[in-house]
C-alpha positions in Angstrom: 16.5 2.3 -2.3 17.4 -1.4 -2.4 14.9 -4.0 -1.0 17.1 -4.5 2.0 17.3 -0.7 2.7 13.5 -0.5 2.3 13.0 -3.3 4.8 15.3 -1.6 7.3 13.5 1.7 6.8 10.1 0.1 7.3 11.4 -1.7 10.4 12.5 1.5 12.1 10.0 4.0 10.7 7.6 6.0 12.8 3.9 5.7 12.3 4.1 9.1 10.4 6.8 7.8 8.2 4.9 4.6 7.5 1.8 6.7 6.6 3.7 8.8 4.1 5.4 5.6 2.7 2.0 3.9 2.1 0.5 7.0 0.6 3.5 7.3 -1.8 3.1 3.7 -2.9 -0.6 4.4 -3.6 0.3 7.6 -5.5 2.8 5.7 -7.6 0.2 3.0 -8.3 -2.3 5.7 -9.4 0.3 7.4 -11.6 1.3 4.1 -13.2 -2.3 3.8 -14.3 -2.1 7.4 -15.7 -5.1 8.3 -13.7 -5.7 11.8 -12.3 -6.3 12.3 -8.6 -9.9 13.2 -9.3 -10.6 10.2 -11.4 -9.0 7.8 -9.0 -10.8 9.3 -6.0 -14.1 9.1 -7.8 -13.5 5.5 -8.8 -12.4 4.6 -5.2 -15.4 6.3 -3.6 -13.2 8.8 -1.8 -13.8 12.6 -1.8 -11.1 14.4 -3.8 -10.1 16.6 -0.8 -9.7 13.5 1.4 -7.7 11.7 -1.3 -5.4 14.6 -1.9 -4.7 14.9 1.8 -4.0 11.2 2.0 -1.7 11.1 -1.0 0.2 14.2 0.0 0.6 13.6 3.7 -0.5 10.1 4.5 -3.4 11.4 6.5 -6.6 9.6 6.4 -8.7 6.9 7.9 -8.2 3.2 7.5 -11.3 3.3 5.3 -9.5 5.6 2.9 -6.5 3.3 2.7 -8.8 0.2 2.1 -10.7 2.0 -0.6 -7.5 3.0 -2.3 -6.1 -0.5 -2.1 -9.3 -1.9 -3.7 -9.2 0.7 -6.5 -5.6 -0.4 -7.2 -6.6 -4.0 -7.1 -4.0 -4.6 -4.3 -6.2 -5.6 -1.4 -5.6 -9.3 -2.2 -2.1 -8.9 -0.8 -3.1 -7.8 2.7 -3.1 -11.4 3.9 0.7 -11.4 3.5 1.0 -8.8 6.2 -0.8 -10.9 8.8 0.0 -14.6 8.5 -2.6 -16.6 10.3 -3.2 -20.2 11.0 -4.9 -22.6 8.7 -4.4 -24.5 5.5 -3.3 -21.4 3.5 -0.9 -20.1 6.2 2.7 -19.9 5.2 4.4 -18.5 8.4 6.9 -16.3 6.6 9.3 -13.9 8.4 8.5 -10.2 8.0 11.4 -9.8 5.6 10.2 -12.6 3.4 6.6 -11.3 3.5 7.8 -7.9 2.4 9.9 -9.4 -0.4 7.0 -11.5 -1.6 4.7 -8.4 -1.6 7.3 -6.5 -3.6 7.7 -9.4 -6.1 3.9 -9.6 -6.5 3.7 -5.8 -7.1 6.4 -6.0 -9.7 4.5 -8.8 -11.5 1.3 -6.8 -11.7 2.9 -3.8 -13.3 
């Protein structure tokens, strides 16, 4: 999927589709680290059954998502989703924010 197609998909996706999308990105991040589900869940502080359900179906609490982001060292990018006001604010369009996130993720691989 091209970045443009991905942006369009995300723009029109249901909450269920977004949940599965996020879970698939976290699964891919875990796999890029060559880490088993059990090892990742333990390191993230998530029970294995909860993590498996999250990864397979996108089902879980916000806490599960946050712990997984921290374990992948990706939580620092959350500010790109919610531009605020202040000195560090960069008021980017949603498309530009998504593109910046994707570029940052590619740089960290």
